[in-house]
C-alpha positions, 0 to 999 in steps of 0.5 A, a space after each residue: 111459378 106454379 098455376 094458382 090452382 096448382 099452388 092451392 093444391 100444393 098447400 092443401 095436400 101439404 096441410 093434409 100431410 100435416 094433419 096426419 103427422 101433427 094433428 089439425 091444431 098444429 096446421 098453421 099457415 107458417 107450418 104449411 108454408 114451411 112444409 111446402 117449401 114456399 116463401 113465408 106468408 104464402 099460405 095466408 096469401 091464398 087462405 087468409 084465416 085458419 078457417 079458410 085453410 080448413 075449408 080448402 082442405 075439406 074442398 081438396 078432399 071433396 075434389 079428390 073423392 069426386 074424381 075417385 067416384 068418377 074413375 070407379 066403374 059403374 060396377 056390377 048390376 047385382 052383387 052378393 051380400 058378401 061382395 058388398 060387405 067386402 067393399 064396405 070393410 075395405 072402405 073401413 080399413 082404408 083409414 088405417 092404410 093408404 087413406 089414413 091422412 084423409 080419414 084423420 083429416 075428415 075426422 078432425 075437420 068434422 069436429 071443427 065443423 061443430 063450431 064453423 057453419 061454413 065447414 059444416 056445409 062442406 063436410 056435409 057435402 063430402 058426406 053426401 058423396 060418400 053416401 052416394 057411393 055406399 048407396 050404389 054399392 049396397 044396392 047392387 046386393 040389396 035393391 030394396 035398401 032405403 036412403 035412411 038405412 044407408 045413411 045409418 049404415 055409413 054412420 056406423 061404419 064411420 064410427 068403426 073406422 074412427 075407432 080403428 084409426 084412433 084406438 085400434 078397436 074392435 078386435 072383430 074382423 072388419 068384413 064380419 062387422 060389415 056383414 053383421 051390420 048389413 044383416 042387422 039392417 037388411 036381412 
């Protein structure tokens, strides 16, 4: 039998996949049990309520993001504005590629967080990890950037990622958008 933490990760990972395939509204305890190939009732034994299941999904994304942050090299002490724009564009574009399920989950869970203070706290924590990463990237080329500017840039790029993932807009290339955002805030 898998360890308790392994089972929790399996269920959260399965729920993440289901969000991508079916949408958050269809992620039920029963659907996760079936998709994970575990006995009926397993998911509800680990996560009693739908809110607890949503929090587990958010925590799993947070854990993955923290692990990825630890694996990243410290990075160059200096970078060009083009380097930073390329890094930010890659982060936006990841939502339509390999990280699609995590981006969809974050967007759907963020909407759900408007009605759940506990989930909102987790989503703010997840956003803080993202902001920390973006601040490091941006400060490599723009050491004078303020935290408020990083926050605004991250919010704009999140909106672009949302539009790209859901509507495949705007038509402008992502690196050009990132350069324009950086210029608008920092040059």
